[in-house]
N, C-alpha and C positions, 0 to 999 in steps of 0.2 A: 818661558815659551820658546824663545830662540834656541836655548840649549836643547830642549826636547826636539825641536825641528831638525837641528843639526845632527843629533844622535840618530834620528830616524833616517836621514839621508845617508849617514855613514853606514847604516846597516843595510839599507835597501839598494843603494846605487851599485855597490860591488856585485850584489846578486843579479841585478839587471845586466851589468856588463858581462857577467859569466854566461847568462842565458843568451845574450845577444851574439857573443862571439864563439860560443862553444856548443850551443844547442843545434841540432839538425833542423832543417826547415820544418819538418813535421812536428818535432817537439816544441819549437818556437811557436808554430801555429796553434798547437794545443794550449800552450801557456797563455797566449794572447786571448784565445777563445775563453779560457777559464776566467781571466781578468775581465773580459767583456761581460761574462755572465754575472759576475759580482757587481759590475757597474750597472747592468740592466736591473738587478735587484735594487740597487740604490736609486736608480732613476724612478722605478715604480714607487719607492718610498717617498721621493720628493712630492709625489702627487697623492700622498696619504693612502696608498693602496694597502690593504691588509696583507699580512705576511704570506698567507697561502697564494694570494693573487700575485704578489711580488715574486715568489719562488716560481710559480707557473710561468710568469712572464720571462724570467731569466732562462728557464729551461727551453721555452719556446724560441728564444733568440738563438740558443745553441742549435736547436733543430733546424731553424731557418738557415743558419750558416752551414751546417752539415749538408743540407739539401743543395746548397749552392756549389758544393764540391763534388757532386755525384758524377759529373762527366769528366773528372780529371783525377789527379793524384790525391790521395787521402789528405783531407784537411787543407787542401789548396784549391781555391777557386780558379777557374780558367782565366786566361788573360782577358777574354771578352767579358766575362762576368765582372772581373775586377775593374775593368775600364768603365763599364756601365755604372757600377756602384759609385766609383769615384766621380764620374760626371754628375750623377744625381746629387751627391754630397757637395760638390763644388758649386753647383747652381744654387743649392739651398744656402750655403754659407756666404756666398758672394752677393746674392740678390735678396733672398727671402729673410734670412736672419737679421741683417741690418735694418730692414723695414720693421720687423717685429719689435726690435729694440728701440728704434727711433720713435715709433708711435706708441710704445709701451703697451703693445697688444698682449693681453693675458691668454695663456694657453689653458683652456678649460675643457670640461667634458671628461670622457674616459678613453675613447678610442684614439682621438687625435694625439694626446700626450704620449701614449704608449707607442703608436706608430712613429712618432717623432723620435722617440728613444732609439728605435731600431735604425732609423735613418742616420742618427748620429753615431751609433756604435758599430753596426755591421760594416759600413764602408771603412771605418777606422781599422777594424780587424783585417779586412782584405788588403788595405793599403800597407799595413805593417808587415804582412806576410810577403807581399810583392817586393817591398823595399829590402827585406831580409834576403829574398831570393836574388836580388841584384847584388847584394853583399852587405854584411853588417855595418860597414862604414857609411853606407847610404842612410841607414836608420840613425846612426850616431850623429852624422853631420846635419841631417834634417832636423833632428831633435835639438841639435846645438843652436840652431836659429832661435828656437822657442826659449831654450834655457837662457841664452844671452839676452834676448829681447826682454824677457820677464825680469831678469836681474837688473838690466839697465833701466827699465821702467820703474822698478822699486827704488833704486838709489837716486835716479834723476828726480822722481817725484818727491822723495824726502828732502833732497837738496834744493830743488828749485820750484817744486809744485805750488801753484797758486790757483790756477783755474781748474775747476772740477770737470772731468771728462763726462761722467754720467752719474751725477750725485744721487739720483733716485734709485739707481741700480747698485752702484758700488762707490760709496763716498770716498774711498781711499785712492781711487784712480784719478790722475790729473792729466791735463793736456801736455804739460811739460814731461811727465813720465812717458807718455806715448811717443813724444818727439825723441826722447832719449832712446827708446826702443828702436825707432826707425834709424837713428844715427848709428847705433851699434850694429844693426842688421846690414847697413850699407858697408861699414868697416869690415864686417865678417865676409861680405861678398867680395870685397877687394882682396882680402887675404886668401880666400878660396880661389879666386881667379889667379893670384900670384902662384899658388901651389900648382894649379892646373897648367899654367904656362911653363913652370919649371919642369913638369913631367911631360910636357908636350901634348897634353890632352885637351887644352882649351886655348882659344884665341882671344886676344885682348879686345877684338871688335865686339865680342859678346858681353863685355863688362856692363854696359848700360842695361841690357836685358836682364843680366844676372842681378844687378842691384835692384831693379824694379821687381823682379821675382821674389827676392829676399824681403824686400819692403812689404810686398803683398802678404807674404807668410807672416811677418810680424803683425801686420794689421789684422789678419784673420785670427791670429792667436788671441788678440785682444777681444775680437768679436766672440770667439768661443768662450773665453773667460767671462765676459759680460753676460752672455746668453745663459750660462749656468747660474750666475749670480742672480739674474732676473727671475729664473725659475724658483730658486731658493727663496728669494724675497717675496714672491707671490704666495708661497705656501708657508712662510714663517720659519724657514729652516736656516740654520747657521752653516752647517756642513752637510754633505750628502751621506756621511757615515763617520765611523771612528776607527777605521782599520789602521791608519797611519797616525800614531801619536803626534800631535802638533800640526798635522797636515789635513786631517779630516779623512774622507773616504777616497775611493779610487776615482770617482767622478771629479772630485776636487783637484786631483793630480793630472787628469787627462783631458780636462775641459778644453785646453788650448790645442791638444792633439787631435781632437775630433774634428776641428774646423780647419786643420792645416795638413795633416798627413795624407788624406785623400787627394788634395790638390798637388802636393809634392809628388806622390806616386803617379798621378795622371800626367804631370809635366814631364817626368822622366820617361814614362812609357811612350809619350809622343815625340820626345826630342832626343832620345838616347842614340839613335843611329846617326844624327847630325853631330852630336858631341863626340862620338868615337871613344866613349869611356867604358864600353862593355865588351 
């Protein structure tokens, strides 16, 4: 299994970097929109929707995203729309999702689960388009928080994990793993600040805020991961799909991004003028 996972990463990661650094904003937006449509299809599958319904739901998500771009550049929502989507997503992931998880509230019915999928996926698309507009390094470094936190959580959990974080949702996650993710996110913030100081774009006085922000992103990444795990557990699913051998479907790979990238994009949109990095 590990070999399969590594081979998948070796094939997909270079393609991702190529798209991130060499695609124009429109092509990048189209690519993310396509991946979002596949993720929407998988989301409907989590709730046991029939294939025609899942396909219609995915196409409807694309139409909604396209309509959000009608007042601006093709396949790019306006700043106002992006900000509104990111605020809605941030409120959900910071306040609502933790409550749903802590109380083990089941997501039932038909309309609510599908609307929830759009709430998770459409802001993610808008956020990734906005971050790419800022510059590909914004996307890369923002995702770097997630990758490092996830890796640290895995190895910390294996080495020191004793106390279960949410045994009913994801038995493999531990408190020690989460603490490892927070520690690495803080270290990443310190390194990030050091680079910013060297380039003259950041001040050391902002380090506590930066560490807190990176820690929040690490926590939200865990929330996003747990939330998708909770949905899968409710409906007896192991993976959202089988697109990536050894990794599952797209939702299994972007669950942490849905809960973090809108928050990152919103923070940069609000603070970029003060940071002086654009």
